[in-house]
VOVEXZA-482643 format. One line per 2 residues: number of its first residue (from 1); their letters; for each residue x, z, y of N, C-alpha, C, CB. Coordinates in steps of 0.05 Angstrom, whole numbers. Glycine has a CB too. Layout:
BEGIN
NUM	A	X/Z/Y/X/Z/Y/X/Z/Y/X/Z/Y | ...
This chain:
BEGIN
1	MA	961/4662/3152/960/4676/3124/989/4674/3115/938/4661/3101 | 997/4693/3104/1024/4692/3092/1027/4673/3064/1033/4723/3086
3	KS	1049/4664/3061/1052/4648/3037/1056/4665/3013/1076/4629/3039 | 1050/4654/2990/1052/4670/2964/1083/4666/2955/1030/4659/2941
5	RL	1093/4679/2938/1120/4676/2927/1125/4649/2917/1125/4695/2906 | 1103/4641/2902/1107/4615/2890/1109/4590/2912/1084/4611/2870
7	EN	1091/4596/2930/1094/4576/2952/1120/4575/2969/1071/4580/2969 | 1135/4600/2972/1159/4604/2980/1181/4589/2963/1162/4630/2981
9	YE	1176/4594/2937/1194/4579/2916/1192/4547/2920/1183/4586/2886 | 1168/4539/2921/1164/4512/2924/1176/4498/2948/1136/4509/2924
11	DL	1174/4516/2973/1185/4505/2993/1217/4504/2995/1174/4518/3012 | 1225/4524/2984/1257/4524/2981/1267/4502/2961/1268/4554/2968
13	LA	1252/4499/2939/1259/4474/2922/1257/4448/2935/1243/4472/2899 | 1236/4445/2950/1231/4419/2962/1251/4412/2984/1202/4419/2973
15	TL	1257/4436/2999/1278/4430/3020/1305/4426/3009/1279/4452/3041 | 1313/4437/2987/1339/4435/2975/1343/4409/2960/1342/4457/2957
17	ID	1324/4391/2957/1323/4368/2943/1343/4347/2957/1294/4358/2942 | 1363/4340/2943/1384/4322/2953/1401/4331/2977/1372/4298/2960
19	RY	1403/4355/2978/1421/4367/3000/1431/4395/2994/1406/4368/3028 | 1455/4400/3010/1465/4429/3011/1460/4445/3033/1491/4431/3010
21	LS	1450/4468/3031/1441/4481/3055/1451/4510/3051/1410/4479/3059 | 1452/4522/3077/1461/4551/3077/1433/4567/3079/1483/4559/3103
23	VD	1438/4594/3079/1415/4611/3078/1403/4609/3106/1422/4640/3069 | 1416/4606/3127/1408/4606/3153/1391/4575/3156/1436/4611/3174
25	SL	1402/4557/3147/1387/4531/3150/1363/4532/3134/1403/4505/3143 | 1362/4541/3107/1337/4542/3093/1317/4560/3109/1342/4553/3064
27	AF	1326/4583/3116/1308/4601/3132/1295/4588/3156/1324/4623/3141 | 1308/4572/3168/1296/4555/3190/1278/4534/3184/1315/4544/3204
29	KC	1287/4519/3164/1270/4498/3153/1245/4507/3138/1288/4481/3135 | 1248/4528/3126/1224/4538/3110/1207/4559/3124/1233/4549/3085
31	NM	1216/4564/3151/1203/4585/3166/1198/4610/3155/1181/4576/3175 | 1223/4622/3142/1221/4646/3128/1244/4663/3139/1221/4643/3097
33	DC	1243/4690/3132/1262/4708/3140/1290/4704/3121/1249/4736/3138 | 1313/4708/3133/1338/4704/3118/1340/4721/3093/1360/4710/3136
35	VN	1329/4747/3096/1327/4765/3072/1308/4755/3051/1319/4791/3080 | 1288/4747/3059/1270/4734/3038/1283/4710/3021/1243/4723/3053
37	VS	1294/4694/3039/1308/4670/3030/1331/4679/3010/1320/4653/3055 | 1347/4699/3018/1365/4709/2998/1356/4718/2972/1377/4730/3008
39	ER	1334/4735/2974/1322/4744/2948/1311/4721/2933/1302/4764/2951 | 1299/4702/2944/1288/4679/2931/1309/4665/2917/1275/4662/2949
41	LS	1330/4659/2932/1351/4640/2922/1367/4658/2899/1372/4630/2949 | 1367/4686/2899/1380/4700/2877/1363/4693/2851/1382/4734/2882
43	FL	1336/4698/2856/1320/4694/2833/1322/4663/2818/1290/4700/2842 | 1323/4644/2840/1326/4618/2829/1352/4609/2815/1320/4601/2849
45	TK	1373/4623/2827/1401/4620/2815/1403/4634/2791/1423/4629/2832 | 1389/4657/2786/1390/4671/2760/1375/4654/2738/1377/4699/2761
47	NG	1353/4640/2748/1341/4622/2728/1349/4593/2722/1316/4621/2733 | 1373/4588/2736/1386/4564/2734/1371/4538/2749/1390/4560/2706
49	LV	1357/4544/2769/1347/4523/2785/1362/4516/2809/1322/4529/2793 | 1379/4535/2820/1395/4533/2841/1425/4540/2839/1383/4547/2860
51	EQ	1446/4525/2851/1474/4533/2847/1487/4537/2873/1490/4511/2831 | 1506/4554/2874/1518/4556/2899/1547/4543/2898/1519/4587/2907
53	KQ	1551/4534/2921/1579/4522/2928/1592/4534/2951/1577/4494/2934 | 1620/4536/2952/1632/4545/2973/1646/4523/2985/1647/4566/2967
55	CH	1640/4519/3011/1652/4498/3029/1659/4508/3053/1636/4474/3033 | 1686/4508/3062/1699/4517/3085/1686/4546/3091/1695/4496/3109
57	NK	1690/4563/3077/1685/4593/3077/1653/4600/3078/1700/4606/3104 | 1639/4578/3072/1610/4581/3076/1598/4577/3049/1598/4559/3097
59	TL	1577/4593/3043/1563/4587/3015/1537/4571/3021/1555/4616/2999 | 1538/4548/3008/1517/4529/3006/1500/4527/2978/1529/4503/3013
61	YS	1477/4521/2981/1456/4522/2959/1449/4492/2953/1429/4540/2968 | 1447/4487/2927/1433/4460/2923/1417/4464/2895/1456/4432/2921
63	LT	1401/4444/2887/1388/4445/2864/1403/4435/2839/1365/4430/2867 | 1401/4449/2815/1412/4435/2793/1396/4417/2780/1420/4451/2775
65	KR	1404/4406/2758/1382/4379/2745/1359/4396/2736/1396/4358/2715 | 1357/4419/2727/1336/4434/2720/1318/4441/2743/1344/4457/2706
67	GI	1329/4447/2766/1316/4452/2790/1302/4427/2803/1335/4464/2809 | 1313/4404/2801/1301/4378/2808/1282/4372/2793/1318/4358/2807
69	TI	1281/4377/2764/1258/4369/2747/1237/4388/2753/1264/4370/2716 | 1239/4413/2758/1217/4433/2764/1204/4426/2791/1229/4464/2764
71	QK	1222/4418/2809/1211/4411/2836/1193/4384/2835/1236/4406/2856 | 1203/4365/2820/1187/4341/2817/1162/4347/2805/1200/4320/2802
73	TL	1160/4365/2781/1138/4369/2767/1118/4386/2789/1146/4384/2740 | 1130/4404/2800/1109/4420/2822/1097/4399/2840/1126/4444/2843
75	AI	1111/4380/2849/1103/4363/2872/1081/4345/2858/1128/4344/2886 | 1089/4333/2833/1066/4319/2820/1041/4336/2817/1076/4310/2793
77	TK	1043/4357/2808/1018/4374/2802/1005/4381/2827/1025/4399/2788 | 1017/4383/2847/1003/4387/2876/989/4366/2883/1021/4391/2899
79	RL	1001/4344/2879/988/4315/2889/964/4309/2871/1012/4288/2888 | 966/4316/2845/946/4311/2827/921/4330/2836/958/4317/2799
81	DE	927/4353/2843/903/4371/2853/895/4360/2877/909/4402/2859 | 910/4348/2900/899/4339/2923/879/4313/2915/923/4332/2943
83	LK	890/4297/2895/871/4276/2890/848/4281/2876/881/4258/2876 | 845/4302/2857/822/4313/2844/803/4321/2867/831/4339/2825
85	TM	811/4333/2887/795/4341/2907/782/4321/2920/807/4355/2924 | 795/4300/2925/787/4274/2941/769/4260/2921/815/4254/2952
87	VK	772/4258/2897/753/4247/2879/730/4260/2878/762/4246/2855 | 727/4286/2878/705/4305/2878/687/4298/2906/716/4336/2877
89	SA	700/4297/2927/685/4291/2953/674/4261/2954/705/4296/2978 | 688/4245/2939/678/4217/2937/654/4210/2921/697/4200/2928
91	DE	651/4233/2904/629/4228/2884/604/4241/2896/635/4241/2853 | 606/4254/2918/581/4268/2928/564/4246/2940/588/4291/2950
93	PI	539/4247/2939/519/4228/2949/521/4227/2980/489/4236/2939 | 515/4206/2989/515/4202/3019/485/4210/3026/523/4169/3028
95	VE	484/4224/3052/456/4231/3057/445/4209/3071/452/4257/3071 | 420/4199/3066/402/4180/3080/396/4191/3106/376/4175/3063
97	FA	398/4172/3125/388/4179/3153/356/4174/3153/403/4160/3177 | 343/4185/3171/315/4183/3174/308/4156/3182/306/4203/3193
99	GF	290/4145/3169/280/4119/3176/294/4096/3162/284/4116/3205 | 319/4103/3148/331/4082/3133/330/4086/3106/357/4078/3140
101	SD	325/4068/3091/322/4071/3060/331/4047/3044/293/4075/3052 | 340/4048/3019/349/4027/3007/323/4009/2998/366/4036/2985
103	KR	299/4021/2997/274/4005/2988/264/3994/3016/249/4026/2972 | 273/3973/3023/260/3958/3049/240/3940/3036/281/3939/3068
105	KR	221/3936/3051/198/3914/3043/210/3886/3049/168/3918/3062 | 209/3873/3029/217/3843/3032/194/3827/3027/241/3834/3013
107	PK	189/3807/3045/166/3788/3040/170/3772/3012/164/3766/3066 | 148/3769/3001/150/3750/2977/156/3723/2985/125/3750/2961
109	QN	163/3707/2965/168/3678/2971/151/3664/2986/169/3664/2950 | 127/3666/2975/103/3646/2991/85/3662/3012/80/3632/2968
111	EG	93/3687/3015/79/3704/3033/82/3695/3062/88/3732/3030 | 64/3689/3076/66/3685/3104/69/3654/3107/91/3702/3118
113	NE	73/3640/3088/79/3609/3092/56/3594/3079/109/3600/3078 | 33/3594/3092/11/3582/3076/6/3553/3079/-14/3595/3082
115	NY	28/3540/3095/27/3511/3104/39/3495/3081/43/3506/3133 | 44/3509/3060/60/3487/3037/41/3471/3027/74/3501/3010
């Protein structure tokens, strides 16, 4: 199943955190087409999340402070959704196996010991 645009943006932002990368490197790391990466980077640059730098005749991309903040917010939101799913599954009752029950017969204190 193909990723949505939002998932592509999330991947690009997560990959760019703390590093400078070229379009080719981003395409490889995000498993995307170079044309799609260029289009997404253009959008992210226009919105102030990514900046371009020229280094040795190569264009490299990195996150701005705003981009870092957005990426961290998206990561926290994603983690909270995962935890929410885990909590829901933990709240589900455990199925009892046949023959096992919480209500076990326990002998009364003096039952069976008539020699007292």
